[in-house]
C-alpha positions, 0 to 999 in steps of 0.5 A: 519488557526486555524479553517481550521484544525478543521474538520478532525483533531479531528479524531485522538482523536476520532479514538483513543477513538474508537479503543477499541470498537472492544472488544465488536464487536468481541463478538457480531458482528457475533452472530447468530440472529433469526429475522423476519426482515432479514436473515443474509445470504441474505446480497447482494454482489456487483461485479466489484466495483471501476471499472468505465467507462468514462461515469460513471466518467463524471457523478461523476465529476459535481463539482471540489470539492470533499467535496462539492460532499460529502456534497451534498450526506448527507441524515441523519438528525442531531438532536440538543441534548447535545451528538452531541453538545459535539462532535461538540464542541470538533471538533471545539476546536481541530485542531492539526492533520488535515494535517495527517488525510487529507493526509491519506484520500486523496488517497482513498477518491474519490474511497470510495465516488464513491462506497457509491454513487453507492450503493445509501447509505447515504454519512455520512458513509464516516465518519466511517473510519475517526472515526474508524481509522483516515484513517490509513489502518495500524491502529490496536486495542487492540482486533486485529481490523485492517484497515480503517474500523477496522474489527476484524478477525471473522467479516472480515472473515464473510464478505469475508476478507481473512487473511494469511501470504501474504495478509490481506484483512482488510487492502485492501482499496477496499476489506475492503470498500466493506466488510464494506458497505456489513456489514452496508447494512446487519445491516440496513436491520436487523434494518428495515432501521434505520441508527442510530441503524445500526451505533450503531450496527457497533460499538457494534455488532447487538446482543447488540443493539438488546438486548437493543431494546428488553429491552426497548420494555419489559419496554414500553420505546421508542426504538429509538437509543437515548433512548437505554441503550448502552455502553458509547462507543456506546452512543458517537459513533453515535454522533461523526459520526453525528457531523462530517457529520454536520460540513462537510455539514455546513462548512461555518456555523461553519467557517470551511475551509476544505482542498482542495481536487480535485474531481478526482481519485488519484489511479487506479486499475491495474489488473496484471493477476498473482502474482508479486513483488511490487519491480518489479511492481514499477520498471516497472511503474517508481515509488518508491517501497515505494509509491506502498507499501503505497497504497497497505497496504494489501500485508504483504510481499511486494509481491502478494499472490499466491492466489491473488487478482491480482490487484494493486492500482497505482497512476493514472499518472503511471497506463498506464506505468505499464499496458503497461509494464505488457503486455510484461512481462511473468509470469516467470519474475514477481518474480525471482527464482533460483533453488536449489538441495536438499542434504543430511541433508537438511531441509526446515527451513535450506534451507529457512534460507540460502536463506533468505526466509520463510518456507511458501514461500518455500512451496508455491513456490514448491507446498509442503504440508508437510516438507519432502524432498528427496536428489536430489530434485530440489526446486524453491527459490523465490528471491523477488524484482529484475527484470531480464535482460530479464524483464528490456529490455522487452519493452520501458516503462520498459526500461524507468523505469529501473534505469540503462538504463539511465547510463553507465554500466560497468562490475566489476570482483570480486577480492580476499577480495572484498565485496559488501561494498568495491565495492560500495564505490569504485564506488560511489554507495550505497551498496543496489544499487549494490546488487539490480543491481545484484540480491543479498542480504546483506548476499550474498557471493562474489567469486573471478572471479564473474562479477558484473554489476555496474552503476558508479556514474556520478557526476553532471547531466551536465556531459556526458559519453564517451569512450576513447581509450588509445594511446601510451604514455598515462598515467592516469594522462595525460588523467585526465589532458586532460579531466579536471577530477580527477585522482581518478575519472578515477581510480574509474570509471574504477576499476584501481589501482595505480600500473596498466599500461595502454595499447594502445587500452584499453578503458576507461569510462570517465564522462566529462563536457558537454559544449554543 
């Protein structure tokens, strides 16, 4: 068991050691270079990545073990030298963090391996995010390098990774992987096919590695990676990658038991066609919002940017349900909005604050370039995270995904002194559930006479709901005794007070034991 965790566990320390190297990369990675070997503008772009047909997937699944597939595609030689031995020994000694690393890598590993294969690149490249970020898409270095592949803003922008208040392409698993492989392909052409110099340049920047090569040339020294005078960080970076790859390829030799990873995709790309809130998408798919946010870390606000990209990574078992639901869901229902009429003295910041949105969201939703408003102007206020009644009944998949569709619904009329907390407590539900069912937030004010939708807590799963019609002479206590339920429950289920009288014909909702 001790050695089982040896391989990927060591990534934590090696990743922490390498988060700082982005300071050098930030200064040199996009330095203008005049080289007869390659034109930087010529780095190729690949389209339609990660979208594989059934035949392609079948070809990729010749083995049931993803680690075997990775091992079979390793291409680089591992020399026997002190630097590599040092890293290998460290990996074998440290086995504390395998569970964390393996759980982080598992959702994304298949997609990334498939893309490296598609480009016919050395599979050793899959160890780069292991070393760079420990497979944490939220990792950030002191120099603001972000994501699995640790892009600084300038390099990310140079390779097409947009970053704004809504979306950070450096955290987008698909986009950042494509950008990193584009960058590595460019570097490899720049260094005339030398992968060790390529990997060193990914760490330190091509300018710094080029300068080290030129110094050795002037001094009549060899120019291979092992002979270059590079920063200590970079001198250890390539050995870490080679040691990691060597241990994956020769796990039996080093008595390393890799955690079992099935050779099949865990995630699938779902094209949404337009902007959507992750709360809405999760509800339609039938999974928790936290699950969807976890595998789509690029969405900083939990909602797609109006500028796109309009795609989500979705666990494969939920992807069909979401696609079916999206087909019936109009664009207007994907992000709920409400209307507001500008009055005298209003400002964008005041309106945004009062409605719990940001000024940038308000401007984007209304296509505003400046901050000026006019009295009487109608504004659209985005309200994230709620599916309207139309959306929740749009299709069968959506109905199944809707939390309330499986429960008995009651209508509650707000009384003087009521608030969300008191109403939720009276019905045995949470404050957040009550707010979500009614499109409210924690600061929403309730007015007497307002009607709220409530799905009262039903108790045990073996209980069933029924509607009882009050007869002459009935009382709350007699009804409770007849159906063997508590008096307080009958009052809670039907918003009754102790002094309330029952009228013949009045309908009560009851949850009784299911003895069938």
